C-alpha positions in Angstrom: -19.8 15.8 -21.5 -23.0 15.6 -23.6 -25.7 17.6 -22.5 -29.2 17.7 -24.4 -32.3 19.8 -24.2 -35.5 18.3 -25.6 -39.2 18.6 -25.3 -40.9 15.9 -23.4 -43.2 13.9 -25.7 -46.8 13.3 -24.7 -46.2 9.8 -23.9 -44.2 10.7 -20.9 -46.8 13.4 -19.6 -49.7 12.6 -17.7 -53.2 12.7 -19.3 -53.9 16.1 -17.0 -50.9 17.7 -18.3 -51.5 17.0 -22.1 -55.2 18.2 -21.6 -53.9 21.5 -20.1 -51.2 21.8 -23.0 -48.2 21.9 -20.6 -44.7 21.8 -22.3 -41.9 20.1 -20.4 -38.3 20.5 -21.4 -35.7 17.9 -20.1 -32.3 18.3 -19.8 -30.2 15.0 -20.3 -26.5 14.7 -19.3 -24.7 11.7 -20.5 -27.9 9.7 -20.6 -29.2 10.9 -17.3 -32.1 13.2 -16.8 -30.8 16.0 -14.7 -33.2 18.9 -14.8 -36.8 19.4 -16.0 -37.9 23.1 -16.7 -41.3 24.6 -17.9 -39.6 26.7 -20.7 -36.8 26.0 -23.5 -35.0 29.2 -22.2 -34.8 28.1 -18.8 -33.5 24.5 -20.0 -31.0 26.0 -22.3 -29.5 28.2 -19.5 -29.2 25.2 -17.3 -27.4 23.4 -20.2 -24.9 26.3 -20.6 -24.5 26.4 -16.7 -23.4 22.6 -16.8 -21.2 22.9 -19.9 -19.4 26.0 -18.4 -19.0 24.2 -15.0 -17.4 21.1 -16.8 -15.3 23.4 -18.7 -13.6 24.6 -15.7 -12.7 21.4 -14.6 
């Protein structure tokens, strides 16, 4: 399983979100968006949860 966390780029944010300085973190699993989080810590926690669930079978 491939899980990636990355900051959403400005091209994928609304003008309003960019103007307000909002940062959004995406969690991608096997090429599919599976979560959107307001902080990197929350996104990383979700990534770890996905990886642990996969490891359990």
